N, C-alpha and C positions, 0 to 999 in steps of 0.2 A: 121712563123710556118704555118702548114697546118693541115687540119683535115683528119683523117682516119676513115672510118666506119667499125665497127665490129658488130657482132651479138648483143652484149650487148649495143651498142650505139656508140656515137662519143667520140674520145679523141684527144688531141693535140699531135702532133708528131714533132720531130726535122725536119728541112728542109732537103730535100734529100741531102746526101753527097756522094761523090765517095766512093765506098766500102772500098778502102784502107785508106782513111782519117777517116772514121767511125771506122774501125778496130783499127787504131792507137789511136783514141780518147778513145775507150773502154779499150784498153790495158793500156793506161795512167791512166784512172779512177780507174783501178783495180791493179795498180802497187804495192799496199801493199800485194798482194797475192804472195806467193813463187812459183817458178817454173811454171809461167803462160805462155802459148803460144797459138797462134791461128794457126790452120791447115786448109788449103784449102780442101773443100769437096763439090762435086756436085754443084758448082757455089756459094757456101756460105763459111763460115768459122766455124769450131768447136772450142770452147774454152776448153782448158785442164789445169788442175792444176795437175802437175805430169802426171800420166797416166789416171786420172779421167776426162772423158768427161762430162762437166757440163753446157755448154752454146752453143748457136748458134747465129751467126751474119748473117743476111740475109736481103738484100735490105734496109739497114739503120735502121734495127730493131734488138734488142737484146732479146734473149729468154733464160731463165734459166730452168734447170731440176726441175720438181715438182713431188710431190706425192699427195695423196688424201688430206692430211692436208694442205700442203703449197699452193696448187693451189687455195684454197679458198681466200688467201690473194691477189692473182692476179685477180681472177674473181670478187671479191668484188670491185675492182678498175677499172672494165670494161676491163681488159686485157684478150685477148683470147689466145688459144693454137697455137703452131706452126703447120701449115698444109702444105701439099704438094700433088701434084697430081701424081698418079701412075696407069698406065693402065686405064685411064679414071675415076678413083675413087679418092676422096679426102681422104687422110690419115691424121690422127691426132697423134702427138707425145706428150709425157708427158713433154713438155717444154712450158712455158708461157712467153708472152712478158713482159718485165720489164717496169714498169711505168716510164714516163718521169721524174717526180720529183726525183725518186730514181736514175735514170741514171745520173742525173746532180749533185749528191752529192757523191763524192768518198767514204766517210766513210759509208754512208747508202748502197751504191751499194756493197761495200765489204762485209757487213753483209748479204745481200741477196745472194751474190755469195757463201759465206761460207756455207749457208744453202743448196744451190743447190749442192755444193761439198759433203756435208754430205749425201744428198739423193743419189748422184751418188755412193758414197762409200758403201752405204747400199745394192745396187744392185750388184749381183755377176758379175764380168767381164766375157765376153764370151771368151772361150778358143780358141786359134788358133790351127788348125791342128786336126787330128783325135786322139781319145783316143784308146789306144791299150789294149787288154785284157791280163792279166798276164798269 
């Protein structure tokens, strides 16, 4: 194991895995979820349950969709949000890293995933295409 430094302190992380092996590990851990798939996106993978985008796999780390209430469970355990750089600015998304002890327990991970899916369902999906006036 190795240490990763976040703004809230240090935490243990899984050893680095090839992206495909980590993706397969996470999909196996979440096999209890119906209609689960990973879709490549911007050098990472998005996790979907049906059409609901609820997770991000990036550089050997798993992030789940959060809202104001659920993110407290992540931050209380020292887990930070998913961030990326765009046009020289660091952008933060409403996804937080899943704690290692949760990631290692399929039943617990599925519970956290179901909560993230519920949060994703509560957010309206973006419509594709233009709306036309009647």
